[in-house]
PQR file with spaces between the fields and no chain letter, atoms N, CA, C, O and H, PARSE charges and radii, in Angstrom:
ATOM       1  N    MET     1      -0.087   12.446    8.540 -0.4000 1.5000
ATOM       2  CA   MET     1       0.459   12.488    6.944 -0.0000 2.0000
ATOM       3  C    MET     1      -0.431   12.031    6.360  0.5500 1.7000
ATOM       4  O    MET     1      -0.740   12.696    5.371 -0.5500 1.4000
ATOM       5  N    VAL     2      -1.266   10.770    6.605 -0.4000 1.5000
ATOM       6  CA   VAL     2      -1.882   10.838    5.589 -0.0000 2.0000
ATOM       7  C    VAL     2      -2.882   11.968    4.897  0.5500 1.7000
ATOM       8  O    VAL     2      -3.357   12.022    3.763 -0.5500 1.4000
ATOM       9  H    VAL     2      -1.014   10.230    7.408  0.4000 1.0000
ATOM      10  N    GLN     3      -3.003   12.822    6.006 -0.4000 1.5000
ATOM      11  CA   GLN     3      -3.893   14.364    5.420 -0.0000 2.0000
ATOM      12  C    GLN     3      -3.374   15.185    4.406  0.5500 1.7000
ATOM      13  O    GLN     3      -3.921   16.013    3.677 -0.5500 1.4000
ATOM      14  H    GLN     3      -2.617   12.778    6.928  0.4000 1.0000
ATOM      15  N    ALA     4      -2.343   14.839    4.488 -0.4000 1.5000
ATOM      16  CA   ALA     4      -1.403   15.622    3.638 -0.0000 2.0000
ATOM      17  C    ALA     4      -0.974   15.227    2.338  0.5500 1.7000
ATOM      18  O    ALA     4      -0.774   15.998    1.400 -0.5500 1.4000
ATOM      19  H    ALA     4      -1.898   14.166    5.079  0.4000 1.0000
ATOM      20  N    ARG     5      -0.826   13.830    2.325 -0.4000 1.5000
ATOM      21  CA   ARG     5      -1.080   13.287    1.250 -0.0000 2.0000
ATOM      22  C    ARG     5      -2.494   12.963    0.354  0.5500 1.7000
ATOM      23  O    ARG     5      -2.956   12.977   -0.787 -0.5500 1.4000
ATOM      24  H    ARG     5      -0.988   13.203    3.087  0.4000 1.0000
ATOM      25  N    ALA     6      -2.780   12.692    1.634 -0.4000 1.5000
ATOM      26  CA   ALA     6      -5.014   13.694    0.399 -0.0000 2.0000
ATOM      27  C    ALA     6      -4.645   14.663    0.127  0.5500 1.7000
ATOM      28  O    ALA     6      -4.868   15.355   -0.867 -0.5500 1.4000
ATOM      29  H    ALA     6      -2.405   12.681    2.561  0.4000 1.0000
ATOM      30  N    ALA     7      -4.237   14.769    0.702 -0.4000 1.5000
ATOM      31  CA   ALA     7      -4.255   16.676   -0.004 -0.0000 2.0000
ATOM      32  C    ALA     7      -3.336   17.259   -1.652  0.5500 1.7000
ATOM      33  O    ALA     7      -3.546   18.040   -2.579 -0.5500 1.4000
ATOM      34  H    ALA     7      -4.055   14.207    1.509  0.4000 1.0000
ATOM      35  N    ALA     8      -2.186   16.202   -1.170 -0.4000 1.5000
ATOM      36  CA   ALA     8      -1.493   16.632   -2.836 -0.0000 2.0000
ATOM      37  C    ALA     8      -1.948   15.500   -4.115  0.5500 1.7000
ATOM      38  O    ALA     8      -1.675   15.294   -5.297 -0.5500 1.4000
ATOM      39  H    ALA     8      -2.016   15.567   -0.417  0.4000 1.0000
ATOM      40  N    LEU     9      -2.890   14.892   -2.944 -0.4000 1.5000
ATOM      41  CA   LEU     9      -3.463   14.016   -4.745 -0.0000 2.0000
ATOM      42  C    LEU     9      -4.983   14.989   -4.878  0.5500 1.7000
ATOM      43  O    LEU     9      -5.856   14.408   -5.522 -0.5500 1.4000
ATOM      44  H    LEU     9      -3.112   15.060   -1.984  0.4000 1.0000
ATOM      45  N    GLY    10      -5.357   16.343   -4.355 -0.4000 1.5000
ATOM      46  CA   GLY    10      -6.580   16.965   -4.130 -0.0000 2.0000
ATOM      47  C    GLY    10      -8.098   15.532   -3.532  0.5500 1.7000
ATOM      48  O    GLY    10      -9.310   15.706   -3.656 -0.5500 1.4000
ATOM      49  H    GLY    10      -4.648   16.815   -3.831  0.4000 1.0000
ATOM      50  N    LEU    11      -7.435   14.345   -2.964 -0.4000 1.5000
ATOM      51  CA   LEU    11      -8.819   14.727   -1.248 -0.0000 2.0000
ATOM      52  C    LEU    11      -9.172   15.034   -0.702  0.5500 1.7000
ATOM      53  O    LEU    11      -8.743   15.881    0.082 -0.5500 1.4000
ATOM      54  H    LEU    11      -6.450   14.204   -2.863  0.4000 1.0000
ATOM      55  N    THR    12      -9.889   14.697   -0.732 -0.4000 1.5000
ATOM      56  CA   THR    12     -10.849   15.315    0.762 -0.0000 2.0000
ATOM      57  C    THR    12     -11.474   14.275    1.434  0.5500 1.7000
ATOM      58  O    THR    12     -12.498   13.759    0.987 -0.5500 1.4000
ATOM      59  H    THR    12     -10.237   14.009   -1.369  0.4000 1.0000
ATOM      60  N    LEU    13     -10.786   13.808    2.795 -0.4000 1.5000
ATOM      61  CA   LEU    13     -11.639   12.256    3.927 -0.0000 2.0000
ATOM      62  C    LEU    13     -11.817   13.096    5.201  0.5500 1.7000
ATOM      63  O    LEU    13     -11.089   13.743    5.954 -0.5500 1.4000
ATOM      64  H    LEU    13      -9.954   14.228    3.159  0.4000 1.0000
ATOM      65  N    PRO    14     -13.656   12.663    5.050 -0.5600 1.5000
ATOM      66  CA   PRO    14     -14.201   13.086    5.998  0.2800 2.0000
ATOM      67  C    PRO    14     -13.406   12.887    6.930  0.5500 1.7000
ATOM      68  O    PRO    14     -12.538   12.061    6.648 -0.5500 1.4000
ATOM      69  N    ASP    15     -13.313   13.615    8.639 -0.4000 1.5000
ATOM      70  CA   ASP    15     -13.494   12.438   10.301 -0.0000 2.0000
ATOM      71  C    ASP    15     -13.861   11.841   10.492  0.5500 1.7000
ATOM      72  O    ASP    15     -13.549   11.592   11.656 -0.5500 1.4000
ATOM      73  H    ASP    15     -14.017   14.286    8.868  0.4000 1.0000
ATOM      74  N    ALA    16     -15.027   10.641    9.874 -0.4000 1.5000
ATOM      75  CA   ALA    16     -15.234    9.693    9.957 -0.0000 2.0000
ATOM      76  C    ALA    16     -14.795    8.624    9.737  0.5500 1.7000
ATOM      77  O    ALA    16     -15.046    7.544   10.272 -0.5500 1.4000
ATOM      78  H    ALA    16     -15.280   10.844    8.928  0.4000 1.0000
ATOM      79  N    CYS    17     -13.683    9.052    8.420 -0.4000 1.5000
ATOM      80  CA   CYS    17     -12.935    7.959    7.312 -0.0000 2.0000
ATOM      81  C    CYS    17     -11.332    7.869    8.386  0.5500 1.7000
ATOM      82  O    CYS    17     -10.765    6.819    8.689 -0.5500 1.4000
ATOM      83  H    CYS    17     -13.479    9.929    7.985  0.4000 1.0000
ATOM      84  N    MET    18     -11.159    8.424    8.545 -0.4000 1.5000
ATOM      85  CA   MET    18      -9.967    9.283    9.074 -0.0000 2.0000
ATOM      86  C    MET    18      -9.413    7.518   10.138  0.5500 1.7000
ATOM      87  O    MET    18      -9.289    6.533    9.409 -0.5500 1.4000
ATOM      88  H    MET    18     -11.619    9.277    8.299  0.4000 1.0000
ATOM      89  N    GLN    19      -9.284    7.406   10.881 -0.4000 1.5000
ATOM      90  CA   GLN    19      -9.489    6.274   11.567 -0.0000 2.0000
ATOM      91  C    GLN    19      -9.294    4.641   10.318  0.5500 1.7000
ATOM      92  O    GLN    19      -8.440    3.770   10.155 -0.5500 1.4000
ATOM      93  H    GLN    19      -9.385    8.205   11.473  0.4000 1.0000
ATOM      94  N    GLY    20      -9.754    4.759   10.109 -0.4000 1.5000
ATOM      95  CA   GLY    20     -10.125    3.609    8.748 -0.0000 2.0000
ATOM      96  C    GLY    20      -9.007    3.615    7.922  0.5500 1.7000
ATOM      97  O    GLY    20      -8.134    2.764    7.756 -0.5500 1.4000
ATOM      98  H    GLY    20     -10.448    5.467   10.241  0.4000 1.0000
ATOM      99  N    VAL    21      -9.223    5.012    7.300 -0.4000 1.5000
ATOM     100  CA   VAL    21      -7.674    4.709    6.807 -0.0000 2.0000
ATOM     101  C    VAL    21      -6.725    5.652    7.519  0.5500 1.7000
ATOM     102  O    VAL    21      -6.915    6.776    7.053 -0.5500 1.4000
ATOM     103  H    VAL    21      -9.932    5.704    7.435  0.4000 1.0000
ATOM     104  N    ILE    22      -5.807    5.673    8.428 -0.4000 1.5000
ATOM     105  CA   ILE    22      -4.820    5.210    8.672 -0.0000 2.0000
ATOM     106  C    ILE    22      -5.132    3.657    9.322  0.5500 1.7000
ATOM     107  O    ILE    22      -4.397    3.608    8.335 -0.5500 1.4000
ATOM     108  H    ILE    22      -5.652    4.761    8.807  0.4000 1.0000
ATOM     109  N    GLY    23      -5.308    2.933    9.666 -0.4000 1.5000
ATOM     110  CA   GLY    23      -5.547    1.383    9.964 -0.0000 2.0000
ATOM     111  C    GLY    23      -5.642    1.520    8.878  0.5500 1.7000
ATOM     112  O    GLY    23      -5.124    2.595    8.573 -0.5500 1.4000
ATOM     113  H    GLY    23      -5.904    2.973   10.468  0.4000 1.0000
ATOM     114  N    ASN    24      -5.992    1.073    8.140 -0.4000 1.5000
ATOM     115  CA   ASN    24      -4.774    0.335    6.638 -0.0000 2.0000
ATOM     116  C    ASN    24      -4.404    0.815    5.728  0.5500 1.7000
ATOM     117  O    ASN    24      -4.448    0.275    4.622 -0.5500 1.4000
ATOM     118  H    ASN    24      -6.413    0.200    8.387  0.4000 1.0000
ATOM     119  N    THR    25      -3.881    2.103    5.981 -0.4000 1.5000
ATOM     120  CA   THR    25      -1.940    2.485    6.088 -0.0000 2.0000
ATOM     121  C    THR    25      -1.194    1.678    6.911  0.5500 1.7000
ATOM     122  O    THR    25      -0.045    1.501    6.506 -0.5500 1.4000
ATOM     123  H    THR    25      -3.845    2.542    6.879  0.4000 1.0000
ATOM     124  N    ASP    26      -1.422    1.254    7.712 -0.4000 1.5000
ATOM     125  CA   ASP    26      -0.310    0.902    8.989 -0.0000 2.0000
ATOM     126  C    ASP    26      -0.596   -0.270    8.246  0.5500 1.7000
ATOM     127  O    ASP    26       0.260   -1.123    8.480 -0.5500 1.4000
ATOM     128  H    ASP    26      -2.355    1.398    8.041  0.4000 1.0000
ATOM     129  N    LEU    27      -1.563   -0.699    7.347 -0.4000 1.5000
ATOM     130  CA   LEU    27      -1.663   -2.658    7.252 -0.0000 2.0000
ATOM     131  C    LEU    27      -1.126   -3.049    6.153  0.5500 1.7000
ATOM     132  O    LEU    27      -0.491   -4.083    5.951 -0.5500 1.4000
ATOM     133  H    LEU    27      -2.259   -0.006    7.158  0.4000 1.0000
ATOM     134  N    LEU    28      -1.456   -1.983    5.246 -0.4000 1.5000
ATOM     135  CA   LEU    28      -0.072   -2.165    3.992 -0.0000 2.0000
ATOM     136  C    LEU    28       1.161   -1.524    4.843  0.5500 1.7000
ATOM     137  O    LEU    28       0.967   -2.105    5.911 -0.5500 1.4000
ATOM     138  H    LEU    28      -1.971   -1.142    5.410  0.4000 1.0000
ATOM     139  N    ASN    29       1.723   -1.119    4.951 -0.4000 1.5000
ATOM     140  CA   ASN    29       2.964    0.048    5.801 -0.0000 2.0000
ATOM     141  C    ASN    29       4.073   -2.561    6.280  0.5500 1.7000
ATOM     142  O    ASN    29       5.059   -3.262    6.050 -0.5500 1.4000
ATOM     143  H    ASN    29       1.881   -0.648    4.084  0.4000 1.0000
ATOM     144  N    HIS    30       2.308   -2.531    7.188 -0.4000 1.5000
ATOM     145  CA   HIS    30       3.751   -3.212    7.289 -0.0000 2.0000
ATOM     146  C    HIS    30       3.711   -4.716    6.156  0.5500 1.7000
ATOM     147  O    HIS    30       4.793   -5.275    5.977 -0.5500 1.4000
ATOM     148  H    HIS    30       1.507   -1.961    7.374  0.4000 1.0000
ATOM     149  N    TYR    31       2.472   -5.285    5.457 -0.4000 1.5000
ATOM     150  CA   TYR    31       2.658   -5.902    4.189 -0.0000 2.0000
ATOM     151  C    TYR    31       4.298   -5.649    3.360  0.5500 1.7000
ATOM     152  O    TYR    31       5.129   -6.442    2.918 -0.5500 1.4000
ATOM     153  H    TYR    31       1.593   -4.830    5.602  0.4000 1.0000
ATOM     154  N    THR    32       4.224   -4.026    3.436 -0.4000 1.5000
ATOM     155  CA   THR    32       5.453   -2.999    2.590 -0.0000 2.0000
ATOM     156  C    THR    32       6.451   -3.750    3.273  0.5500 1.7000
ATOM     157  O    THR    32       7.177   -4.180    2.376 -0.5500 1.4000
ATOM     158  H    THR    32       3.549   -3.382    3.795  0.4000 1.0000
ATOM     159  N    ALA    33       6.906   -4.163    4.430 -0.4000 1.5000
ATOM     160  CA   ALA    33       7.736   -4.407    5.512 -0.0000 2.0000
ATOM     161  C    ALA    33       8.503   -6.223    4.343  0.5500 1.7000
ATOM     162  O    ALA    33       9.473   -6.419    3.611 -0.5500 1.4000
ATOM     163  H    ALA    33       6.316   -3.813    5.158  0.4000 1.0000
ATOM     164  N    LEU    34       7.297   -7.091    4.855 -0.4000 1.5000
ATOM     165  CA   LEU    34       6.631   -8.421    4.672 -0.0000 2.0000
ATOM     166  C    LEU    34       7.563   -8.298    2.991  0.5500 1.7000
ATOM     167  O    LEU    34       8.404   -9.159    2.732 -0.5500 1.4000
ATOM     168  H    LEU    34       6.509   -6.933    5.450  0.4000 1.0000
ATOM     169  N    LEU    35       7.323   -7.354    2.163 -0.4000 1.5000
ATOM     170  CA   LEU    35       7.887   -8.236    0.707 -0.0000 2.0000
ATOM     171  C    LEU    35       8.760   -7.721    0.869  0.5500 1.7000
ATOM     172  O    LEU    35       9.806   -8.350    0.709 -0.5500 1.4000
ATOM     173  H    LEU    35       6.640   -6.654    2.374  0.4000 1.0000
ATOM     174  N    GLU    36       8.835   -6.079    1.335 -0.4000 1.5000
ATOM     175  CA   GLU    36      11.099   -6.173    1.692 -0.0000 2.0000
ATOM     176  C    GLU    36      11.875   -6.995    1.645  0.5500 1.7000
ATOM     177  O    GLU    36      12.755   -7.216    0.812 -0.5500 1.4000
ATOM     178  H    GLU    36       7.985   -5.569    1.465  0.4000 1.0000
ATOM     179  N    GLN    37      11.446   -7.774    3.025 -0.4000 1.5000
ATOM     180  CA   GLN    37      12.830   -8.909    3.510 -0.0000 2.0000
ATOM     181  C    GLN    37      12.162   -9.401    1.759  0.5500 1.7000
ATOM     182  O    GLN    37      12.587   -8.609    0.918 -0.5500 1.4000
ATOM     183  H    GLN    37      10.732   -7.594    3.702  0.4000 1.0000
ATOM     184  N    VAL    38      11.575  -10.116    1.370 -0.4000 1.5000
ATOM     185  CA   VAL    38      11.660  -11.548   -0.495 -0.0000 2.0000
ATOM     186  C    VAL    38      12.939  -10.803   -1.046  0.5500 1.7000
ATOM     187  O    VAL    38      12.875   -9.654   -1.483 -0.5500 1.4000
ATOM     188  H    VAL    38      11.230  -10.760    2.054  0.4000 1.0000
ATOM     189  N    SER    39      14.227  -11.615   -0.990 -0.4000 1.5000
ATOM     190  CA   SER    39      14.912  -11.703   -2.800 -0.0000 2.0000
ATOM     191  C    SER    39      14.975  -12.066   -3.764  0.5500 1.7000
ATOM     192  O    SER    39      15.415  -13.100   -4.266 -0.5500 1.4000
ATOM     193  H    SER    39      14.279  -12.548   -0.635  0.4000 1.0000
ATOM     194  N    LEU    40      14.222  -10.648   -4.346 -0.4000 1.5000
ATOM     195  CA   LEU    40      14.238  -11.372   -6.054 -0.0000 2.0000
ATOM     196  C    LEU    40      14.711  -11.212   -6.841  0.5500 1.7000
ATOM     197  O    LEU    40      14.344  -10.122   -7.281 -0.5500 1.4000
ATOM     198  H    LEU    40      13.864   -9.808   -3.939  0.4000 1.0000
ATOM     199  N    PRO    41      15.585  -11.743   -7.579 -0.5600 1.5000
ATOM     200  CA   PRO    41      16.674  -11.660   -8.158  0.2800 2.0000
ATOM     201  C    PRO    41      16.118  -11.541   -9.323  0.5500 1.7000
ATOM     202  O    PRO    41      15.028  -11.994   -9.673 -0.5500 1.4000
ATOM     203  N    ASP    42      16.956  -10.857  -10.002 -0.4000 1.5000
ATOM     204  CA   ASP    42      16.538  -10.283  -11.990 -0.0000 2.0000
ATOM     205  C    ASP    42      16.646  -10.998  -12.170  0.5500 1.7000
ATOM     206  O    ASP    42      17.150  -10.532  -13.192 -0.5500 1.4000
ATOM     207  H    ASP    42      17.841  -10.489   -9.718  0.4000 1.0000
ATOM     208  N    LEU    43      16.835  -13.234  -12.434 -0.4000 1.5000
ATOM     209  CA   LEU    43      16.395  -13.303  -13.071 -0.0000 2.0000
ATOM     210  C    LEU    43      15.046  -14.693  -13.015  0.5500 1.7000
ATOM     211  O    LEU    43      15.030  -15.809  -13.535 -0.5500 1.4000
ATOM     212  H    LEU    43      16.425  -13.613  -11.604  0.4000 1.0000
ATOM     213  N    CYS    44      13.959  -13.906  -12.065 -0.4000 1.5000
ATOM     214  CA   CYS    44      12.447  -14.468  -12.560 -0.0000 2.0000
ATOM     215  C    CYS    44      11.945  -14.388  -13.706  0.5500 1.7000
ATOM     216  O    CYS    44      12.147  -13.451  -14.478 -0.5500 1.4000
ATOM     217  H    CYS    44      13.973  -13.000  -11.643  0.4000 1.0000
ATOM     218  N    GLU    45      11.239  -15.364  -13.931 -0.4000 1.5000
ATOM     219  CA   GLU    45      10.910  -15.090  -14.880 -0.0000 2.0000
ATOM     220  C    GLU    45       9.251  -14.597  -14.695  0.5500 1.7000
ATOM     221  O    GLU    45       8.444  -15.462  -14.355 -0.5500 1.4000
ATOM     222  H    GLU    45      11.074  -16.125  -13.303  0.4000 1.0000
ATOM     223  N    PRO    46       8.731  -13.046  -14.952 -0.5600 1.5000
ATOM     224  CA   PRO    46       7.309  -13.389  -14.496  0.2800 2.0000
ATOM     225  C    PRO    46       5.773  -14.003  -14.694  0.5500 1.7000
ATOM     226  O    PRO    46       5.458  -15.071  -14.169 -0.5500 1.4000
ATOM     227  N    ALA    47       5.403  -13.690  -15.018 -0.4000 1.5000
ATOM     228  CA   ALA    47       4.446  -14.800  -14.871 -0.0000 2.0000
ATOM     229  C    ALA    47       3.806  -14.855  -15.998  0.5500 1.7000
ATOM     230  O    ALA    47       3.917  -13.695  -16.395 -0.5500 1.4000
ATOM     231  H    ALA    47       5.658  -12.822  -15.444  0.4000 1.0000
ATOM     232  N    GLY    48       2.835  -15.772  -17.275 -0.4000 1.5000
ATOM     233  CA   GLY    48       2.817  -15.746  -17.843 -0.0000 2.0000
ATOM     234  C    GLY    48       1.199  -15.518  -18.380  0.5500 1.7000
ATOM     235  O    GLY    48       0.746  -15.150  -19.463 -0.5500 1.4000
ATOM     236  H    GLY    48       2.744  -16.714  -16.953  0.4000 1.0000
ATOM     237  N    GLU    49       0.619  -15.882  -17.211 -0.4000 1.5000
ATOM     238  CA   GLU    49      -0.780  -15.956  -17.686 -0.0000 2.0000
ATOM     239  C    GLU    49      -1.196  -16.234  -15.633  0.5500 1.7000
ATOM     240  O    GLU    49      -0.382  -16.732  -14.856 -0.5500 1.4000
ATOM     241  H    GLU    49       0.988  -16.181  -16.331  0.4000 1.0000
ATOM     242  N    TYR    50      -2.934  -15.637  -15.139 -0.4000 1.5000
ATOM     243  CA   TYR    50      -3.110  -16.097  -14.023 -0.0000 2.0000
ATOM     244  C    TYR    50      -4.560  -16.559  -14.533  0.5500 1.7000
ATOM     245  O    TYR    50      -5.324  -16.340  -15.474 -0.5500 1.4000
ATOM     246  H    TYR    50      -3.596  -15.232  -15.769  0.4000 1.0000
ATOM     247  N    THR    51      -4.481  -17.456  -13.163 -0.4000 1.5000
ATOM     248  CA   THR    51      -5.526  -18.153  -13.588 -0.0000 2.0000
ATOM     249  C    THR    51      -6.378  -17.995  -11.622  0.5500 1.7000
ATOM     250  O    THR    51      -5.562  -18.479  -10.838 -0.5500 1.4000
ATOM     251  H    THR    51      -3.861  -17.634  -12.399  0.4000 1.0000
ATOM     252  N    PRO    52      -7.065  -17.721  -11.217 -0.5600 1.5000
ATOM     253  CA   PRO    52      -7.782  -17.645   -9.772  0.2800 2.0000
ATOM     254  C    PRO    52      -8.230  -19.389   -9.461  0.5500 1.7000
ATOM     255  O    PRO    52      -8.808  -19.702   -8.421 -0.5500 1.4000
C-alpha cells in the first residue's frame, strides 16, 4: 500500500527507508483512529491565535 501511494504521488522510496515509512504510516493511522473518536460539534469556535 505504501509503495502504491508513493507511486501515485510520483515518489520513489528506497528499500532502506521502507520500514521507517511503514512504521510512521502505522503510527499516523493510530493517531487518526484516536481523533475520529472525538466528537466535535459544528458549534466549536476556531482557534483565533496560536501561541506555542
